[in-house]
N, C-alpha and C positions, 0 to 999 in steps of 0.2 A: 644342757650340760655345760659344765664350767670349760672355758677355753683355756688350754695348758698355757702357763706364763711363757714357756719356751718359743711357742708361737707367736705370742705378742712381742716379745724380745726380737725375734727374728725380723718380723714386719718393722719394727721400730728402727732396729739397724739400718735396713736396706733404705728406709724412707729418708733418714737423717744424714746417712753417710755422704759427705761431700766428695766431689771428683777426687781422685787420687792424683798424686803428682806424676810428672811425665815419667821418672824413672821406674814407677810402679806399673805405668799403663801396660808397657810391653808383655810384662808378666802376667797381667790380669785381663789379656783379651779375652772377649767372650767366646766360648768353645764354639766351634762352627756345628750349625745344625747337622745330625747325622743322616746318612742316606738310609731311607727304609725300605726294605725288600718285602714286607709282608703286606702293606695296605693296599697297593696296586700292583699289577702284574709287570708294569715298567718300574724300576726303581726310581725313587723321587726324593728330593731333600725333604726333611721334616718341615723346613720352613715354607714350604709352598703346597703341602698336603691338605685337601679339604677334609680329610678324615682326622679324627682324634686320635693320635697316636702317643704312647710313652716308651721310651727306650732306656732300658737299665743295664749298665755296663758291668759285666762279671768281675773285672778286677778290682773294682771299687767295692764290690760286695764281699769278695773274698778277702780284702784288707779289713773289712769291718768284722769278717769271722761268719758271715752268713752262709749256711751250708745247704739250705732247701730253697727252691724255687718259691713255694708257698710263703716263706719268711720274706723273701724279695717282693712278691706281689703284694704284701701288706702295705707297701710305700705308694702303690699306684692309686691314682684318683678313681672314685666310684668301685674300687675293688675291695671285697671283704672275704677274708678267709676264715673258714669254721672248722677247727679241728677238734674232734671229739676224744681228746685225751692227751697222751704224750707223745713223744717222736714215734712215727710209724702208725698212729692211729688214723681212720679214716679222715681226710682232709678234702673239703669242698670249697668251691670259688664261685662267688656270686658277684656278676659284674654288671653295673647299672640295673642292679635290682632283679635281673632276670633269675630263672633257674639255674641251678649248677649245671644242668645238662645243655645250657645255652652258650657254651664257650667252646670253640674248636681249639683244640690243643696240637701243635705241631712241634715235632722236633727234626730241625733242619729241613722244615718243609713238609714232612711225612706225618700224616695224621696219626696220632697217639692215641686218641680216644677211642673207646668202644663205639660201635654203630648206635646211634640213638643219644651220643653226647656224654655218655657216662665216663668220668675220669676222675681218679683219685689221686691227688698230688701228694700222698703220703711218701713215696718213694722217690720222687723225682728231684734230684740234688744238683748242686751248682758245680759239680766236677767238670772241668775243661769246658765251661760254658763262656763264650765271647760276650754275648749279650742277649737281652730278653726283649723282644718287640711285643707290644700290646696294642692292638688296634680294638677301639670301643666304637660298637656300632655294628650294624649288619654287615656281614661280607659273604653271605651265601652266594653272591654273583661270582666270586672267584673261587670259593672253596666248597661250595655245594651245601650239602644238610648241616646242621648242628652250629654253623657260624651265625647265631642269632643276635647275641648282645656284644660279640667281640671274638677276637682270635688270639692266643697265646703262641708265640713262636720262639722257641728255645734254639739258640744258635750256637754250634759248637765254634771253639776257636780253630783259627787257621794260622798253621804254621808259617814261619818266615826266618830267613838268615841262618846263622849257624845253629848246630844242635843245641837244645836246651834242655836242661833236666830240672824239674821243680818237685820239691818234696814238702808237704804240709801235715803236720802231725798235732793234734790238738787233744786235750783231754778236759772235761768239764765235769762239774758237780752243782747239785742243787738240793735244797732242803724240801722234802715232801710235806704235804699237807698233814696235818695231825690225823694218824689213822689211815691215811691214804684211801680213804673210802672202801676199805676191805672190811667185809663181815667176819674173815677167817683170821685166827691168830697167825703170826709168824715165828718160827719157820711153820710152812704148811707146803704140800706138794706143789711145786712150781714156784716157790717164794723167791724173789731176787736174792741171789747171796751176797755179793758185794754191795754194800748200800742199803741193805734191808733194814738197818737199825735207824733210818732217818733220812738218808741221803739218796738222790738219783746220781749215777754216775754215767758219762758219755764218752766215747773215744772217736775221733774222725782221723782217717789216715788217707793221704791222696798222694799219688805219684803221677808225673805226666812226663812226656818226651815230644819234643816238638822241633821243627827245622825245615830247611828248603832241600829239595831234591835237585837234580840237574834239570828236569823239565817239570817241576811241581813242588809241593808242600806236603807236610804232613802233621799230625797231631793226635797223640794217643794218651789215654790216662786211666787208670785203675784206681779204685777207693774202696774203702771199707768203713762203714758208720754202723755204731752200736750204742744201745744205751740199756739201762737197768729198768728205765721207766719210772713213772710217777706213782704208781700203784706197789705197793709192797708185795701183792700177790700176783705172780704169773704175768709180769708185764715187760719181759726182754724183747728188744727190737733189734734186727741186724739187717744190713743192707749191702751187698756187694755190686759194685758198678764198674762197668767197663764202657768206654766211649772212644771213637775217633773219627777224624776226617782227613780225606785224602784228596787233593787237587791236583790233576795231572794235566800237561799240555802236551799231547801227542804231536800236534801241529800248530802252527801259529793261529789259524782261525778255529781251532777246536779246543774245549776244555773239558775234561772229565772230572765230576765230582762224586766221591763216595762218602756216606756217612753212616755211621753206626752207633746204637746205643743199647746196652744191655744191663738189667739189673736182675738180681736174685735176693727177694726180701721174704723176711718172716717177722710177723708181728704177733706176739703173745698178747692176748687181751682177756682181762677178767671180768669186764663189765658185761651186763646184759643189755636190751635195747634200752632200759630206762637209765643206764649210767651207774647201776650198783654193781659192786665189785663181789661177785659170787663164785666165779668159775676157777678152778686152779690149773685147767689144761688146756683150754681152748687157743687156737691160733689160726692165722691166716697166712697164706703164701701166695707169691707172685713171681712170676718168671716172664719178664716182658723183653721183647726184642723189636727194635726198630730198623729198618735199613732203608737206605735211599740212594739211587744212582741217578744222575743227570748228565746228559752229553748234550752241550750247547755248541752249535755250529754257525758261524758269522759267513755268510754267502757274499756279502757286499756290506759297505758302511750302512745300507739302508735295512737290508734283510738279515735276520738271524732266526734261528729255531732252537728249540729244546725238547728233547725227549726224557721224561721223567719216570722211572720205574721204583715202586716202593713197596715195602711189607712190613707190616705191624702185627705181632702176635702176642697176646697175653695169656698165659696158661697158670692158672692158680685156682685155689679154693680154700674152704673153710674145713677144719677138723676140731671137732669138740666130742671127746669121748666121754663116757659117764664119769663123773666125779665119784659117785659112790654107785653101789650095786642096784640101787633101785631109781637112779637118776636118769636124766635124759640123754639121748645121744643124736648127733647131727653130724654129717660128712656131706660135702659137696665139692664137685670139681667142675670148673668151667674153662674152655679154650674157645677163645676169639680171634678170628684172623681178618685182616683187610690187606688186600692186595689190588695194587692200582698201576695203571699205565695213563699217562697223559703227554699229549703232543700239542706244543703251542708254538705259534709263529709271531713274530714281532716286525711290523713294517714301520720304519721311521722317516718318512718321505721328506721331512725337513726337521730342523731343530725345534720346531714349534708344535711339532705333532707326533703321536706315536700310537699305532694301532694294534693290538693283541687279539688273536683269536685262538681258541682251543679246544680241545675234544679230550674227555676223560672217561675210562671205563674202571669200575671197581668191582671186586668179588668179595662179598662178606660172608663169612659162615660162623656157626656157633655150636659148640657141642656141650651140653650141660646135663649132669646127673647129680643125684642126691639121694640120700637116705637117711630117714630119722625114725627115732623111737622116742614117743612121750609117753610115758606110762604103759598102758596096754595098747595104746594108738601107734600103728606103724605106718610110714608112707615111703614110696620108692617112686621116684621120677626121673625120666630120661627124654631128652629131645635133641635132635640135630636138625638144623635149618640153614640154608643158603639163600641168598639173594644177589641180583646183580644191579648195579646203577650204572648208567650212562649219562653224560652231560656234555653239552657244546656251550660256548660262552664266547663272548667278544666285549672288549673294553676300549674306549677311546680317551687319550689323554690330549688335551689341546691347550695350548699357550698361544692365543691370539696376540697378545703383546705382553711386554716384560712383566708386568705386575698381576696377570691375571691367569689362573691355571683353571681347567674345568675338567671334569671326568663324568663319563657316561658308561655304562655296561648293564648287559642283560645276560640270562642264562637259562637254558631249558634242560631241566633233568628229568630222566625216565628212571623210575624204580619198578622193579618186577611186583612189588607188592602193591603199592598205592597209584602207580600210574605217572602222569606227567605234572611237572610243578615248575611253574616260571618265577624267576626273581629278577629284580632290577635295583639298581643304585646310580644316583647323580650326586654330583658334588661340585663345589665352587670355593675357589680361594682367591680373593682380591686384596692385594695391599694397597689400601686406599691411600695412605701416606708413607713415607720411607719407613716410619715407626708404628705403623698401625695395619693389622690385617684382620679381615673378616673372612669367615669360611662356613660353609652350611653343607650338609649332606642328607639325603632322604633316600629309603630303601626299604626293601621286603627281604624276609630271610624266612627259613623253616627248619625244623627238628623232626627227623625221622623217628618213628617208634623204635624202641629197642626190640631185640629178639625176644626178650622175656614179655614184653607188653605184647607182642604179636602172637607168640607160640608156647607160652607156658602150658604145662601139663601138670603142674604141682597139685597137692591136695587142697592148697588155699588159693589158688589163683589159675583162671583159665584164660590163655591169651586169646587176643581178638584180631584175627587175620585181615579184618576189613577196616582197621584203623586208618584215620587219614592224618598225615603230618600236623605237627602243631606249627603255627605260623605267626608271624608278626610284621606289625609296620612300623617304622622308625623314621624320625627326624631330629636333627640337632643343628644348632648354630651357635657360632662363637666369636669372640673378639680377642685379639692379641695385641698388646701394647709394649713397646720398647721403653725403657725408662733409662736415665742417667747415662746417656750417650750409648745405649747397646749393653750396659752392664747389668741390667736387670729386664726382666720380662715377666708380665702379668697376663692371664688369659681366664675368661669366664665363658662357659659354656652351657647352654641350656638343652636338654634332650627330652623327647616325650616318645614312649613306647606303648604299643598295644599288642597284647597276647591273646591268640584266639585258638580254638580247637584243643585247649589243653586236655591231656589224657589224664581221667582221674580213675581211681581204683573203687569199684562198688562190689562189697561182698556179696550182695545179693544177685549180681548178675543182671542189672536193671536192662541193659540192651542186649541180653542174650549171652554176653561174656562178661568178665570182670573187670575189663578196661575199655573206656568209651570216651570219645570226644565230647566233652560237655563245659568244661570251665573256661571262663575269660577272666583277664586281669589286665591292670595296666601299671606302669612305673615311670614316672616322670623325676626329673631332677635338675639341679645345678650344681656344675663343677667348678671350682676355683683353683688356679695354680700360679705360683710365683717361683721364679728361678732368679738368683743374683750372685754375682761376685762382690762379696763385702768389702773386702781389702786385703790386698796381697793374696795368699795362699787360702784365704777363709771365703766359703761360700755357702749358700743357704738354699733350701728348697721349701716350699709349703705347699699342701695339696688339701682341698676340703670337699665335701660332697654333701648337699642336702637332698635327701631322696624321700619321696613319697609313693608308695605302692598301694595298690586298692584293688580287691577282689570285686570283679563285677558280677560274675556268675559263679557260685561255688560249686556247681556240679551235683553229685548225688548225696554226698554225705554232709547235710547241714546241721547235723548235731554241735555240741560245744566241743566235740573232739575232733572235728573235720580239719582236713589239711587246708581247705580253702573255706573261709566265712565270708559271706557277702558283706561288702562295705570296710573289712578289717585289712590289715596289712599282710603281706606275705612274709613268712617265718624266716627268721635269721637275716634279716637285711636291717642295718642300722639305719635309724632315720637321719644320723649325720654321722661323719667321720672326718677326721682330721689328721693329717701327719706333718711333722716339720723335722727337718735336718739341719744341723748346723756342722759343717765339715771343715777339717783343716788338712790340706793337700798340698804341701809345698816341696821345695828342693832339699829340705833338712832331712834328717835321719826319721823325724817323727811324723806321722799323719794319724788322723783319727776323725771320729764322727759320733754326734749325738742326736739320737732321734727320738721323738715323741710320737706316739700313737694314742689318739683320743677316739673312742668309739661310743656312740650314742646308745640308748636303749633299743631293744628289738624283740619282737615277739617270737615265742618258741612254745612248744608243747612239752608237758611233762608226760612221758610215755612209761612211767612205772604203773600205771592205770589204765584200764580200759572202760570206756573211750579215753584218750588222752586229755589231759587238762590244760587248757590255755594258761601261760605263763609270760611274765614279762622279765626279761635279763636287764639289769641295772647298768648304765653307763660305766666305764672305766678308762683309766689313762695307764699307759705302759711306757717306761723309759728304758731304752737300750744305749749302751756305748761300747764302741770299739775301737781300738787303737794299735798301730804298727809300728815298732821302733827297730831301725836297722842296727844290728851288732856289727856287721861287717859289709863293706861296699868296695867292690873291686872290679872296675868295667862292668861286663854282664852278670857278674856274680854278685849275689846278695844273700846274707841270712839276717832274719828279723825275728824279733820276739812279738807274738801277738796275744793280745788280750781281748776278750769280749765278755761283756756282763749284759745279760738280758734281764728285764724287768728289774731295774736298778732299785727302785723304790719298794720292791718285793710286794706289789700290788696283788689282792685277791679278786679274781674274775672268773668268769665262765664264757667259753665261746660257744658251747652248746649244753644247754641245761642239764645239771646234775653230772657232768663229766668235768674231770680236774683239768686245770690249764697250769703251765710252769709258773712257778714262783721265781725268785731270784735265782738266776743260773750263772755261774762264772766259769768262764774256760780259758785256758791259757795254752799257746802252742809255740812251734818254731815254723818258719817257713824259710826254705831254702831254695835258690836259683843257681845254677851254675851251668 
């Protein structure tokens, strides 16, 4: 794959730029490493964490016009986002080459993914988000099941100061591909009305209110996102979002934290499983509510405890009525709930050590029903299931001397379905020299089976109640080097992962059921990162990943269309991926950033036929640009004009085989704060 010229230019600028003069130095001081709350139970500076972590700031993304968390994650090293179509289409995240179910998704610390790791990023937006913390590597020792290759924690803004109102209104348009993949002429039932002649149109509106109370802070936001879609046929998308965070201090030693997020989503999709647009009335809905309450009490300078209660519910389904009197029909409805209580205590006997112990209990349940008619064949399926998980864990963080930080933790989980499972993680961060740091971690993690894999009663699959959890063993090691008197930092990390007990589907019920623990795979790679203050308000970041995945045991289906093929790579994981950003964020009215994303070739399947045919998606490069210009500034009030151009060069590519991806998209809007 060709290395984008911007990546080369950024590296060259950083390498040759001489030290700035004294009057610029104060303005260009390297930003202090953020305090990370996701990687360990005791918050630590990113500069001493043994774990590989990325932190994305929400305000910088909003200034660039980024509206979805999925788009933000495209910048993260070793993360690849696969979106099967336009805004609202199923969106999966692959981190360090693991399965899309191997990432634990948290919203303000509350588990948002369904049991078994399933999470669709299609409806998760940047509204009211303060920052996103991405932990790369196993984290089951803290978060239990599904934190196999990493954790994504989306953290809501915390209000402060005087009351502030923010409004953000944007509109965008993009040229559709010729024909838009539709086999039906337009207009047709469900055909997009505005923009059906060749343009996709979108509107994003967000309003927020934040500030301080007499004994706390608050932040609340509502938003509406909608699009006419990439396909001319039946591709509307709408998403209503509400989020809030409230922090109260009823006493000097007590803090009460409340967080909530709700979205009401509908996505009309014309495509079948192979990506061909044939359906004029199919749509998918989602009503997702995430609630979290934490009470933290400090009993002394050395002892504090936290009680956390959380609830996550996703109620949605699919509706695909007949397009014609003789057509097929399928309707489904799924309600998935997770309710959890956790109590943890932290003892800090000295500034050089912290010990955290905790216990967690979680109730999971799902109710699913479906009805289908395919020609003369009809199917009806319904199941309701529940299970309980309990876990206890402990973690030690020690700093025996200033330049060395070590962590060690262990966890025991008990699941009603598969029994006991233990995980562990150890890590070390050592600043060998003032400008050089090495770090390493090793750990184990697991993914619990989904309710469908355990209990399905559909006409096509019979769940296996005896499934064991999928498991992994992982290790990584890296080095970070400060350059140019701390104005730049470069880091390289190598990682190795082994996945075992992978659950594979067998249509012939090879183990007595349709789902069995049979497959094995591995994923190894190298990550490179560069962050630099180039000059004045100019900054640059570069990230690159070289990934090698391999199937060790393919499981049951060893045909050409099998999901796992021995010796071959796992599908939809690029062998290499690079991103670079050159940003201008100064004290003037103007700020902006240009990003280049370069994705290497990756294996996929053509699901238009059965069995599916192996295909290879070619490499591609995409350039995005965002700018913000202040029209008015007065004290804390500000109004600005925002511009965003996605896919500036109008590159044609596919994230998922035979599904459209956005071409050049231009959006413009107004942001106001007062």
